[in-house]
C-alpha positions in Angstrom: -32.3 3.2 -6.7 -29.3 2.8 -4.7 -30.1 3.7 -1.1 -26.7 5.6 0.4 -27.6 4.0 4.0 -27.4 0.7 2.6 -24.2 1.1 1.2 -22.9 2.7 4.4 -24.0 -0.4 6.3 -22.3 -2.8 3.7 -19.0 -0.9 4.5 -19.6 -1.4 8.1 -20.2 -5.0 7.8 -17.1 -5.7 5.7 -15.0 -3.4 8.2 -16.6 -5.3 11.5 -16.3 -8.5 9.7 -19.7 -9.8 10.6 -23.5 -8.6 10.6 -23.3 -8.9 14.6 -20.2 -6.6 14.9 -21.8 -4.2 12.4 -25.1 -4.2 14.4 -23.2 -3.3 17.7 -21.3 -0.3 15.8 -24.4 0.9 14.2 -26.8 0.3 17.1 -29.2 -1.5 15.3 -30.6 -5.2 15.2 -28.4 -7.7 13.0 -31.4 -8.8 11.3 -31.9 -4.9 10.1 -28.2 -4.9 9.0 -28.6 -8.1 7.1 -31.7 -6.9 5.3 -30.1 -3.5 4.2 -27.4 -5.4 2.7 -29.4 -7.9 1.0 -31.5 -5.0 -0.3 -28.2 -3.5 -1.8 -27.4 -6.6 -3.5 -31.0 -7.0 -5.1 -30.4 -3.3 -6.1 -27.1 -4.1 -7.8 -28.1 -7.3 -9.1 -24.9 -8.9 -7.9 -23.9 -10.9 -4.7 -21.4 -8.9 -2.8 -21.0 -11.4 0.3 -20.7 -15.0 0.5 -22.2 -16.1 3.8 -21.3 -19.1 6.1 -22.2 -20.0 9.7 -18.8 -18.7 11.0 -17.6 -16.0 8.3 -18.1 -13.8 5.6 -16.3 -13.4 2.5 -16.1 -10.8 -0.3 -16.9 -11.9 -3.7 -14.6 -10.2 -6.3 -16.9 -7.5 -7.2 -17.8 -7.2 -3.7 -14.0 -6.4 -2.8 -14.3 -3.9 -5.8 -17.5 -2.4 -4.8 -16.3 -2.3 -0.9 -13.0 -0.6 -1.7 -14.7 2.1 -3.7 -17.3 3.0 -1.5 -15.0 2.8 1.5 -12.8 5.5 0.1 -16.0 7.6 -0.9 -17.3 7.4 2.7 -13.7 8.2 4.1 -13.9 11.4 1.8 -17.3 12.3 3.2 -16.3 11.9 6.9 -12.8 13.6 6.3 -14.6 16.7 5.1 -17.1 16.5 7.8 -14.3 16.3 10.4 -12.2 19.0 8.8 -15.2 21.4 9.0 -15.7 20.9 12.6 -12.1 21.0 13.6 -11.1 23.8 11.6 -10.5 26.0 14.6 -8.5 23.9 16.8 -4.6 23.7 16.1 -3.2 20.3 15.9 -1.1 18.9 18.8 0.3 15.8 20.3 2.6 12.8 19.4 2.3 11.3 16.0 3.8 7.9 15.6 4.6 7.1 11.7 6.1 3.9 10.3 7.7 3.8 6.9 9.9 1.8 4.6 13.5 3.1 4.7 13.8 4.0 0.8 10.7 6.0 1.1 11.5 7.7 4.4 14.9 8.8 3.2 13.8 10.3 -0.3 10.3 11.7 0.2 9.0 11.2 3.9 11.7 13.2 5.7 11.4 16.5 3.7 7.6 16.4 4.6 8.1 15.8 8.3 10.7 18.8 8.3 8.0 21.1 6.9 5.2 19.7 9.0 7.2 20.3 12.1 7.9 23.8 11.0 4.3 24.4 10.2 2.9 22.8 13.6 4.9 23.6 16.4 2.6 21.7 19.0 3.2 18.3 17.1 5.8 16.0 17.9 6.8 12.9 15.6 8.1 9.6 16.3 9.3 8.0 12.9 9.9 4.0 13.1 11.8 3.2 9.6 11.4 -0.5 8.9 10.9 -2.6 5.6 9.2 -5.2 7.6 5.3 -5.2 8.0 4.3 -3.3 10.9 1.3 -4.0 12.9 -0.5 -0.7 13.4 -2.8 -1.5 16.2 -0.2 -3.8 18.0 2.7 -1.1 17.8 0.5 2.0 18.3 1.2 3.5 15.0 -1.0 6.2 13.8 0.1 6.3 10.2 2.2 3.9 7.9 3.3 4.0 4.3 2.6 0.7 2.6 2.8 -0.3 -1.2 1.3 -3.4 -3.2 -1.7 -5.5 -2.4 -3.4 -4.4 0.8 -5.2 -7.3 2.6 -6.3 -5.8 5.7 -9.7 -4.4 5.2 -9.7 -3.1 8.7 -7.3 -0.4 7.9 -8.1 2.7 5.8 -5.8 3.3 2.8 -5.5 6.3 0.8 -3.5 5.9 -2.5 -1.0 8.6 -2.9 0.5 7.5 -6.2 2.0 4.2 -8.2 4.9 2.2 -7.6 6.6 1.5 -10.8 9.2 -1.5 -10.5 11.8 -2.8 -12.9 14.1 -5.7 -13.2 17.8 -4.5 -13.2 21.5 -5.8 -12.7 24.9 -4.2 -13.0 26.8 -4.7 -16.2 29.5 -6.8 -14.6 26.9 -9.6 -13.7 25.4 -9.5 -17.0 28.9 -9.7 -18.6 29.3 -13.0 -16.6 25.9 -14.4 -16.3 24.6 -13.3 -19.8 21.4 -11.3 -20.5 18.1 -13.2 -19.8 16.2 -13.3 -22.9 12.7 -14.3 -21.2 11.2 -14.4 -17.8 11.7 -18.0 -17.6 15.5 -17.5 -17.9 15.3 -15.7 -14.6 14.9 -19.3 -12.8 18.7 -19.9 -14.1 20.1 -16.8 -12.7 21.4 -15.5 -9.5 18.9 -13.1 -7.9 18.9 -10.6 -5.1 15.7 -11.3 -2.9 14.0 -8.6 -1.2 12.8 -10.2 2.2 14.3 -12.2 5.3 14.5 -15.5 3.8 15.6 -17.2 0.5 13.1 -20.0 0.8 10.0 -19.8 -1.7 10.8 -16.6 -3.4 9.0 -15.7 -6.6 8.2 -12.7 -8.6 4.7 -11.8 -10.3 5.8 -10.6 -13.9 3.6 -8.9 -16.5 4.6 -10.5 -20.1 2.9 -10.0 -23.8 1.2 -13.5 -22.6 -0.3 -12.2 -19.7 0.9 -12.4 -15.9 3.2 -15.2 -14.8 4.6 -16.3 -11.4 8.4 -17.1 -11.7 10.4 -19.0 -9.0 13.5 -17.4 -8.3 16.8 -18.2 -6.3 20.0 -16.7 -5.3 22.5 -16.4 -2.3 21.6 -13.3 -0.8 18.3 -11.9 0.7 17.9 -8.8 2.8 14.8 -7.0 4.1 16.2 -3.6 3.1 15.5 -2.3 -0.4 18.6 -0.2 -0.2 21.0 -3.0 0.5 19.3 -4.8 -2.2 20.6 -2.0 -4.4 23.9 -1.8 -2.9 24.0 -5.7 -3.8 23.0 -5.0 -7.5 25.9 -2.6 -7.9 28.4 -5.1 -6.4 27.4 -7.6 -8.9 25.4 -10.0 -6.6 22.7 -10.8 -9.6 19.5 -9.6 -10.8 16.8 -7.7 -8.5 13.1 -6.3 -8.7 13.4 -2.8 -7.6 11.4 0.5 -7.5 12.4 2.5 -10.4 12.5 5.9 -8.4 15.3 4.4 -6.3 17.9 3.4 -9.1 16.8 5.9 -12.1 20.2 8.0 -11.5 22.2 4.7 -11.5 20.6 3.6 -14.6 21.6 6.7 -16.2 25.1 6.6 -14.9 25.1 3.0 -16.1 25.9 1.4 -13.0 22.9 -0.6 -13.3 21.3 -1.8 -16.5 17.4 -2.8 -17.0 16.7 -6.3 -18.1 13.6 -7.7 -19.7 12.5 -4.3 -20.7 8.8 -4.3 -20.9 8.6 -7.3 -18.6 7.4 -5.7 -15.4 5.2 -6.3 -12.2 1.5 -5.4 -12.4 1.5 -1.6 -11.6 0.9 -1.4 -7.9 0.0 1.6 -5.5 1.5 3.6 -2.6 -0.8 4.2 0.1 -1.0 6.1 3.6 -2.9 4.0 5.8 -4.1 4.3 9.2 -6.5 2.2 11.7 -9.5 4.1 11.4 -11.2 7.2 9.7 -13.5 7.6 12.8 -12.6 10.5 15.5 -9.2 10.8 14.1 -7.0 13.2 16.3 -6.7 16.6 14.7 -2.7 16.1 14.1 -3.3 12.9 12.5 -5.8 14.2 10.1 -3.8 17.1 9.5 -0.5 15.0 8.5 -2.6 12.6 6.3 -4.1 15.8 4.6 -0.5 17.2 4.1 0.8 14.1 2.4 -2.3 13.9 0.1 -1.2 17.9 -0.7 2.2 16.8 -1.5 1.1 13.9 -4.1 -1.9 15.6 -5.5 -2.0 16.0 -8.8 1.1 13.7 -9.1 3.5 12.1 -6.9 7.1 13.6 -6.8 8.3 9.8 -7.8 6.3 10.0 -11.0 8.0 13.2 -11.9 11.4 11.4 -12.7 
């Protein structure tokens, strides 16, 4: 039988990055922490952590187990926090970071509604397509997509991210329509990022997932500018479908290699810790989850 306490200890070990760090947080001997994780592994019949003298590494199954257990623990602690703070009204300054296109299309209406609902809350919104370090830049909440590598952050999935390859009819008339993912190597591609160097796209095909190196003459770290470059005929780009669905209907852009898309990714609201969250931070996270449940607005296009 699986012991819930052992699961809790395992999650804390991963979040702390070591048995010693977890033992300090949990106020128990590191030997006890290690023993509980070992008992959990024995009960499951799989190895969750690879141990070395300097660092712990999650196994593949360990990472999957951690992500699901962390989400469950977050839900339990959030429910407890909501119950204990039910009588207090949110107040304070809330600092949020978001990519430009997400902020314009979805986040701004949420902010307007939230500010009307909670008059004692102020919001500072940083709009940037770059990676924002929440701790260094004192950000309470950020919106991110794709693969999340920092396990010290709590991530709540709020919906899928669906991207497609597309280009303008003018560009395709000049350069031709790619017939396979390998043909992309010969095309001009608009790169989402600050550099043209080492650009590549991971795409799904009928033969499995492939990584294709791409090149072009223009790189920009703003997705709305990527779309403008597509419209002007600069090349092919990998862009979120909600950002271009109207342009596709108007034939200003055309999808290429239909059926060849990146692996389905997710959009998350992330924050540094689910422990002792300020009331106004918790209220905004709950509001976002409410707006994206049971279906996110970008899924309804």
